[in-house]
TILOTOR-141143 format. One line per field, with one value per residue (C-alpha): residue number from 1; x, y, z. Coordinates in steps of 0.05 Angstrom, whole numbers, plus 5000, padded with zeros to 4 digits. Each point is the difference from the previous one (the first is absolute). Example, Ala and Ser with C-alpha at 12.3 -4.5 7.8 and 13.67 -1.06 7.14 Angstrom:
seq: [1_2]
east: [5246_5027]
north: [4910_5069]
up: [5156_4987]
END
This chain:
seq: [1_2_3_4_5_6_7_8_9_10_11_12_13_14_15_16_17_18_19_20_21_22_23_24_25_26_27_28_29_30_31_32_33_34_35_36_37_38_39_40_41_42_43_44_45_46_47_48_49_50_51_52_53_54_55_56_57_58_59_60_61_62_63_64_65_66_67_68_69_70_71_72_73_74_75_76_77_78_79_80_81_82_83_84_85_86_87_88_89_90_91_92_93_94_95_96_97_98_99_100_101_102_103_104_105_106_107_108_109_110_111_112_113_114_115_116_117_118_119_120_121_122_123_124_125_126_127_128_129_130_131_132_133_134_135_136_137_138_139_140_141_142_143_144_145_146_147_148_149_150_151_152_153_154_155_156_157_158_159_160_161_162_163_164_165_166_167_168_169_170_171_172_173_174_175_176_177_178_179_180_181_182_183_184_185_186_187_188_189_190_191_192_193_194_195_196_197_198_199_200_201_202_203_204_205_206_207_208_209_210_211_212_213_214_215_216_217_218_219_220_221_222_223_224_225_226_227_228_229_230_231_232_233_234_235_236_237_238_239_240_241_242_243_244_245_246_247_248_249_250_251_252_253_254_255_256_257_258_259_260_261_262_263_264_265_266_267_268_269_270_271_272_273_274_275_276_277_278_279_280_281_282_283_284_285_286_287_288_289_290_291_292_293_294_295_296_297_298_299_300_301_302_303_304_305_306_307_308_309_310_311_312_313_314_315_316_317_318]
east: [6829_4960_4965_4977_4971_4962_4974_4977_4965_4963_4981_4973_4960_4968_4982_4970_4958_4973_4984_4960_4966_4984_4971_4955_4973_4981_4968_4960_4977_4977_4962_4966_4978_4974_4960_4972_4973_4972_4930_4969_5053_4995_4924_5001_5043_4940_4974_5063_4995_4967_4928_5013_5049_4971_5058_4988_5034_5012_5058_5044_4994_5041_5044_5019_5023_5038_5036_5019_5026_5041_5028_5020_5033_5038_5024_5026_5034_5032_5026_5027_5034_5035_5025_5023_5037_5041_5019_5016_4986_4987_4942_4965_5009_4973_4940_4986_5005_4952_4950_5004_4991_4939_4970_5012_4969_4938_4990_5009_4949_4950_5009_4990_4936_4974_5009_4981_4959_4966_4944_5051_5010_4925_4988_4940_4967_4965_4933_4959_5029_4988_4928_4986_5032_4956_4936_5014_5037_4976_4962_5001_5008_5072_5025_5003_5072_4983_4939_5043_5055_4951_4968_5070_5015_4935_5012_5074_4994_4930_4973_4944_5003_5052_4973_4947_4941_4964_5043_4957_4935_5012_5043_4984_4994_4944_4963_4998_4983_5053_4994_4937_4952_5006_5076_5026_5074_5038_5010_5073_4979_4969_5036_5015_5002_5056_5046_5060_4990_5052_4947_4942_4991_4979_4948_4981_4955_4970_4990_4933_4977_4934_5030_5057_4952_4957_5001_5000_5073_4985_4981_5050_5062_5012_4989_5032_5067_4986_5070_5021_5059_5036_5050_5017_5009_5046_5040_5005_5024_5053_5024_5008_5037_5046_5017_5017_5041_5039_5017_5019_5044_5037_5013_5022_5051_5028_5002_5037_5050_5013_5008_5048_5042_5006_5021_5050_5030_5007_5035_5049_5013_5017_5047_5035_5010_5030_5046_5051_5012_5012_5051_5036_5003_5027_5054_5023_4999_5041_5051_5006_5011_5043_5055_5050_4990_5038_5062_5006_4997_5052_5044_4997_5015_5059_5031_4993_5031_5059_5012_4997_5048_5047_4998_5016_5058_5030_4992_5038_5058_5008]
north: [7364_5032_4934_4989_5071_4988_4935_5034_5055_4948_4962_5064_5016_4931_5008_5069_4977_4942_5046_5044_4937_4978_5069_4995_4936_5035_5056_4948_4970_5069_5011_4933_5019_5067_4964_4953_5056_5038_4970_5039_4981_4927_5002_5032_4942_4954_5026_4975_4927_4950_4982_4925_4997_5035_5010_5009_5067_5053_4992_5055_4966_4942_5047_5036_4934_4983_5068_4990_4930_5024_5058_4952_4954_5059_5022_4929_4995_5069_4979_4936_5041_5044_4937_4970_5063_4998_4926_4995_4925_4972_4954_5053_5053_4953_4983_5074_5015_4943_5022_5072_4978_4959_5057_5047_4951_4993_5076_5006_4945_5034_5066_4967_4966_5064_5038_4949_4946_5032_4949_4947_5040_5003_5070_5005_5067_4982_5037_4937_4967_5061_5008_4926_5008_5060_4966_4935_5023_5069_4994_4924_4964_4981_5053_5057_5018_5007_5043_5045_5003_5023_5050_5027_5007_5035_5049_5012_5008_5032_4947_4949_4928_4975_5029_5042_4996_4955_4941_4997_4990_4925_4989_4951_5060_5031_4936_4973_5069_4995_5074_5040_4992_5072_4995_4999_5007_4993_5061_5004_5017_5064_5064_4998_5051_4962_4988_5027_4949_4944_4946_5033_4938_4961_5052_5041_5060_5022_5073_4990_4928_5007_5036_4950_4941_5028_4965_5065_5015_5074_5002_4952_5024_5054_4953_4936_4980_4984_4977_4928_4978_4958_5052_5021_4928_4986_5063_4984_4930_5028_5048_4944_4958_5059_5010_4926_4998_5062_4972_4933_5034_5040_4938_4961_5055_4996_4924_5003_5049_4951_4942_5037_5026_4928_4974_5057_4987_4926_5017_5046_4948_4947_5047_5021_4927_4978_5060_4988_4927_5020_5053_4950_4949_5051_5025_4930_4981_5061_4985_4928_5019_5061_5008_5016_4935_4951_5044_5014_4926_4985_5055_4973_4930_5023_5035_4937_4957_5047_5001_4925_4993_5051_4963_4934_5033_5029_4934_4965_5047_4994]
up: [9425_4943_4983_5071_5002_4936_5028_5064_4960_4959_5063_5031_4938_5000_5074_4989_4941_5041_5058_4952_4974_5071_5017_4938_5030_5064_4959_4963_5066_5022_4935_5009_5070_4975_4947_5051_5043_4940_5006_4943_4950_5020_4997_4930_4975_5012_4933_4964_5016_4952_5016_4993_5058_5060_5048_5074_4999_4946_4952_5031_5069_4974_4960_5065_5031_4936_5002_5073_4985_4941_5041_5055_4949_4969_5069_5015_4932_5009_5069_4969_4946_5053_5034_4934_4981_5065_4993_4926_5002_4930_5021_5042_4946_4947_5043_5009_4926_4983_5053_4976_4928_5017_5039_4941_4952_5044_5002_4925_4988_5046_4963_4933_5025_5030_4935_4947_5036_5061_4999_5020_5065_5013_4971_4954_4985_4935_4994_4990_5061_5043_4977_5015_5068_5016_4978_5037_5062_5021_5066_4993_5067_5011_4951_5049_4981_4926_5018_5044_4947_4947_5047_5014_4926_4987_5058_4985_4925_4999_4953_4997_4977_4951_4934_5034_5047_4951_5024_5063_4960_4991_5062_5056_5047_4958_4980_5071_5027_5054_5011_5002_4941_4980_4994_4928_5018_5065_5045_4979_4929_5026_5015_5075_5055_5036_4940_5038_5055_4996_5010_4963_4956_5063_5020_4939_5010_4932_4987_4966_5005_4963_4941_4998_4994_4945_4932_4960_4980_4994_5073_5033_4963_5053_5058_4974_4971_4927_4979_5008_5043_4948_4977_5070_5024_4941_5013_5074_4983_4953_5052_5051_4950_4982_5074_5009_4936_5019_5068_4969_4948_5052_5042_4938_4983_5070_4995_4933_5031_5057_4951_4954_5058_5026_4932_4992_5068_4984_4934_5036_5053_4948_4963_5064_5020_4933_4988_5058_4981_4928_5021_5046_4944_4952_5047_5018_4927_4983_5054_4977_4927_5014_4948_5055_5039_4957_4987_5075_5015_4946_5025_5071_4976_4958_5060_5042_4946_4993_5074_5002_4944_5031_5066_4967_4963_5062_5035_4945_5002_5074]
END
């Protein structure tokens, strides 16, 4: 009775750990949906992608779909684990353990790539790459997302250019005079009256446009952002990576808990299945080799022999 209770407790623990794992999958799906509707965060990620491979959408747009897909997979695996914990079938449990191990290995690989080799995931915030991207893509036809992303960064971080406003001096936007001829920097490099507006980067209203566009640093420093955006973009990228790694680490811990609980339950199941047979074999072996067996048989045989002999004797006398 005690062994069956322990087995039931282990089975319940496996089921609970898989339910928590399944819930983490639904939470991950919700986070992916929140990321998808966060338009500014997705737009900002356009600055992170390499210039050589121009994707149709910003990097975080695809990341949101990947997070939703992984969350859905985790929810399915967690449901499969609950089913496997109730059956205790060796093949099903082995399949679940292999699937969980592969999922854990995939997350670990992603975390290692995100920390040590981010360029393999399409993240490149090197200063030279960002400066080239600004000079080639800002206000260029077909690069509207990059233009809006840089305007968003300059508005949100109160900065101008990558290393400073001088980056626009040799840019395609300045050489082709896409804007007005008297413009030295874009409007988003100026201090704005509508900074608190959520979409001020789409319709910037400079506080003092003429002073902002002057070439004299002593004059425009109060009307223009003089600091470059490089440090803020790098810090923003690190914060996003930290958020993703924290979420991934929490899910990996839950996944390891589910895996260990399954292996522990399998170990207890095997030990409980082997112990009764061993006890039966020992008891039968003990009974077979009992020291009292042979004397009892000999005693019974001697009584029968004596009775037989007595009977034969009485028969002879009669």
